[in-house]
C-alpha positions in Angstrom: 35.1 -69.7 -96.1 32.7 -70.6 -99.0 30.8 -73.9 -98.8 31.8 -74.5 -102.5 34.5 -77.0 -102.9 36.3 -77.1 -106.4 39.4 -79.3 -106.9 41.8 -78.7 -109.5 42.9 -81.7 -111.5 46.4 -82.4 -113.5 44.3 -84.1 -116.2 41.4 -81.6 -116.9 40.0 -83.8 -120.0 39.6 -86.9 -118.0 38.5 -85.1 -114.9 35.7 -83.6 -117.1 34.3 -86.9 -118.2 34.5 -88.4 -114.7 33.0 -85.1 -113.1 30.1 -85.1 -115.9 29.6 -88.9 -115.2 29.3 -88.3 -111.4 26.5 -85.7 -111.9 24.7 -87.9 -114.5 24.5 -90.4 -111.5 23.4 -88.0 -109.2 20.9 -86.3 -111.1 20.1 -89.3 -113.5 16.1 -89.0 -113.5 16.3 -85.4 -114.1 19.0 -85.3 -116.8 17.4 -88.3 -118.8 13.9 -86.6 -118.6 15.2 -83.3 -119.8 17.4 -84.6 -122.4 14.7 -86.9 -123.7 12.3 -83.8 -124.1 14.9 -81.7 -125.7 16.1 -84.6 -128.2 12.5 -85.7 -129.4 12.8 -83.6 -132.6 16.4 -84.9 -133.2 15.5 -88.6 -132.7 12.5 -88.0 -135.1 15.0 -86.5 -137.7 17.6 -89.4 -137.3 14.9 -92.0 -137.7 13.6 -90.5 -140.9 17.0 -90.5 -142.0 17.3 -94.1 -141.1 14.3 -94.9 -143.1 15.6 -93.1 -146.2 19.2 -94.6 -146.0 17.7 -98.0 -146.0 15.6 -97.1 -149.1 12.1 -97.6 -147.6 10.9 -95.6 -150.6 12.1 -94.4 -153.9 13.7 -91.0 -154.0 12.6 -90.4 -157.6 9.0 -90.4 -156.5 9.8 -87.9 -153.8 8.6 -84.3 -154.4 12.0 -83.4 -153.3 14.3 -82.5 -156.0 17.7 -84.3 -156.6 20.3 -81.8 -156.0 22.9 -82.8 -158.6 23.7 -85.8 -160.9 26.4 -88.4 -160.1 26.6 -87.5 -156.3 27.2 -89.3 -153.3 23.3 -89.1 -152.4 20.4 -88.2 -154.3 17.4 -86.3 -153.7 15.6 -87.0 -150.5 18.6 -88.9 -149.2 20.7 -86.1 -149.3 18.2 -83.9 -147.6 17.5 -86.1 -144.8 21.4 -86.6 -144.1 21.8 -82.9 -144.2 19.0 -82.0 -142.0 20.3 -84.8 -139.7 23.7 -83.2 -139.3 22.5 -79.6 -139.1 19.5 -80.1 -136.5 21.4 -82.4 -134.4 24.2 -80.0 -134.1 22.0 -77.1 -133.3 19.8 -79.3 -130.7 22.9 -80.3 -128.9 23.6 -76.8 -128.3 20.3 -76.4 -126.6 21.0 -79.7 -124.6 24.2 -78.1 -123.6 22.6 -75.1 -122.1 20.1 -77.3 -120.1 23.1 -79.7 -118.8 25.1 -76.7 -117.9 22.6 -75.4 -115.5 22.4 -78.9 -114.0 26.0 -79.2 -113.4 27.1 -75.9 -112.4 24.1 -75.8 -110.1 25.4 -78.9 -108.5 29.1 -77.7 -108.2 28.0 -74.4 -106.7 25.7 -75.9 -104.0 22.6 -74.6 -105.7 20.8 -77.3 -107.3 18.4 -76.4 -110.2 15.3 -78.2 -110.4 14.3 -80.0 -113.5 11.2 -77.7 -114.2 13.3 -74.6 -113.7 16.1 -75.7 -115.9 13.6 -76.6 -118.9 11.8 -73.3 -118.5 15.1 -71.4 -118.5 16.2 -73.5 -121.7 13.1 -72.8 -123.5 13.4 -69.1 -122.6 17.0 -68.7 -123.5 16.7 -71.1 -126.8 16.6 -68.2 -129.3 19.9 -66.8 -127.8 21.4 -70.5 -127.8 20.5 -70.9 -131.4 22.0 -67.7 -132.2 25.2 -68.7 -130.4 25.4 -71.9 -132.5 24.9 -70.0 -135.8 27.7 -67.6 -134.8 29.9 -70.5 -133.9 28.8 -73.3 -136.2 28.0 -71.3 -139.4 30.7 -73.7 -141.1 28.9 -77.0 -140.3 25.9 -76.6 -142.6 28.2 -75.5 -145.5 30.7 -78.4 -145.3 28.2 -81.0 -144.6 26.3 -79.6 -147.9 29.4 -79.8 -149.9 30.3 -83.5 -148.4 26.9 -84.7 -149.3 26.3 -83.2 -152.7 29.6 -83.5 -154.1 31.0 -85.8 -156.5 31.8 -89.4 -155.4 35.6 -89.0 -156.3 35.7 -85.8 -153.9 34.2 -87.7 -151.0 37.5 -88.4 -149.1 38.8 -84.8 -149.3 35.5 -83.4 -148.1 35.3 -85.9 -145.2 39.0 -85.0 -144.2 38.2 -81.2 -144.5 35.2 -81.5 -142.4 36.6 -83.8 -139.8 39.7 -81.2 -139.4 37.4 -78.2 -139.3 35.1 -79.7 -136.8 37.8 -80.9 -134.5 39.7 -77.3 -134.2 36.4 -75.3 -134.6 34.8 -77.5 -131.9 37.8 -76.6 -129.6 37.7 -73.1 -129.9 33.8 -72.9 -129.3 33.5 -75.9 -126.8 33.0 -73.7 -123.8 30.6 -71.2 -125.3 27.4 -72.6 -123.9 28.6 -73.3 -120.4 30.1 -69.6 -120.6 26.7 -68.5 -121.4 25.0 -70.3 -118.4 27.8 -69.7 -116.0 28.6 -65.9 -116.6 25.2 -64.9 -118.0 26.4 -63.7 -121.2 24.9 -63.1 -124.7 25.7 -65.0 -127.9 28.6 -62.7 -128.9 30.1 -62.5 -125.4 29.8 -66.0 -124.8 31.6 -66.9 -128.5 34.4 -64.4 -127.4 34.7 -65.9 -123.9 35.0 -69.3 -125.2 37.7 -68.4 -127.6 39.8 -66.7 -124.9 39.4 -69.7 -122.3 40.1 -72.1 -125.2 43.3 -70.3 -126.1 44.6 -70.4 -122.7 44.1 -74.3 -122.5 43.8 -75.4 -126.1 45.4 -78.6 -125.5 42.8 -79.6 -123.1 39.9 -78.4 -125.2 41.4 -80.2 -128.2 41.9 -83.6 -126.5 38.4 -83.2 -124.9 36.9 -83.1 -128.5 38.8 -85.9 -129.7 38.3 -88.1 -126.7 34.5 -87.5 -126.3 34.0 -88.1 -130.1 36.2 -91.4 -130.2 34.2 -92.5 -127.0 30.9 -91.7 -128.0 31.4 -92.7 -131.6 32.6 -96.3 -130.4 29.6 -96.7 -128.2 27.1 -95.6 -131.0 29.0 -98.0 -133.5 28.7 -100.9 -130.9 25.0 -100.2 -130.8 24.7 -100.0 -134.6 26.4 -103.3 -135.0 24.4 -105.1 -132.3 21.3 -105.9 -134.3 23.4 -107.6 -137.2 25.6 -109.5 -134.8 22.5 -111.0 -133.2 21.2 -112.0 -136.5 24.5 -113.3 -137.7 25.2 -115.4 -134.7 21.5 -116.9 -134.8 20.7 -115.6 -131.5 17.5 -113.5 -132.7 16.1 -112.6 -136.1 14.5 -109.5 -136.9 13.5 -110.1 -140.4 12.5 -107.2 -142.5 12.8 -104.9 -139.5 16.4 -105.2 -138.9 16.9 -101.8 -140.3 14.4 -100.4 -137.9 15.8 -102.1 -134.8 19.1 -100.8 -135.8 18.1 -97.3 -136.0 16.2 -97.6 -132.7 19.3 -98.7 -130.8 21.5 -96.0 -132.2 19.0 -93.3 -131.2 18.8 -94.9 -127.8 22.5 -94.5 -127.7 22.3 -90.8 -128.6 19.9 -90.2 -125.7 22.7 -91.8 -123.4 25.7 -90.2 -125.0 24.6 -86.6 -125.7 23.6 -85.7 -122.0 26.9 -87.2 -120.7 29.1 -85.3 -123.0 27.0 -82.0 -122.4 27.5 -82.6 -118.6 31.3 -83.3 -119.2 31.5 -80.0 -121.4 30.1 -77.9 -118.5 32.6 -79.8 -116.3 35.6 -78.9 -118.6 34.5 -75.2 -118.3 35.1 -75.4 -114.6 38.3 -77.3 -115.1 39.6 -74.8 -117.5 38.7 -71.8 -115.2 40.3 -73.5 -112.1 43.4 -74.1 -113.8 43.7 -70.8 -115.9 42.1 -68.3 -113.7 42.2 -70.1 -110.1 38.5 -69.9 -109.9 38.6 -71.6 -106.4 40.6 -68.8 -105.1 38.4 -66.3 -106.5 35.6 -67.9 -104.8 37.3 -68.2 -101.4 38.4 -64.5 -101.5 34.7 -63.6 -102.4 33.5 -65.6 -99.5 36.2 -64.2 -97.0 36.2 -60.7 -98.0 32.9 -60.1 -100.1 34.7 -59.2 -103.1 32.9 -59.6 -106.4 34.0 -62.8 -108.1 
């Protein structure tokens, strides 16, 4: 019999978050260090967007042009927000590749060292980014419309973006773990993710919703921490309150994104266990030498 022990769960969404958290605890140093290295550009972009959003400088003095008149944002604010949305989404896919190596290695009793995981992520980064373009082409377009549209249309654009993100993310959620676990290319991973999601669409949809709500609530709490401390008189940040708030949010990103990436890889296993009896395939392979 195989030394690998994978257990099925009646609640795959919760099991994915629990399993991802367990691996985060077990490999905390490696996961956090690797995530910090990968997310450095994202943190820089987000801090820039924070500076812009608090109007540290006049966008009219910038060399960047205003995209349109009477819009939600103007000039550099639009560019910063749009780059933040697009860049964070793309880098999240790269982080997912790194996290999937860590989690699948632990689950299949073949731990992947930090250096090996980072080198493999760097080597496959072009393929991961190609997969992101293939599965998330809608994100730059909708975020552009949302950020540059008329103020009166903001509610409609936000609703459209959230619905598209929810359903599209559910269908493409397992693409990166499938690329790692089954050594697929961008097109193969996208097709595989769609087939897995179609078999257990409710679990994928629920995971996207739950992880978004929990992650958003945590980041919102950190974002409101600095203002609350000032309002209560516990501590004052003066003119740097906006910077403290931005740094706290980026600290939260460094905690939330690796956990969700690990949980997504765990959900990939949960879906395969439930829909394809992966545990039986592994035991059969171990017993009879068949290809799993």
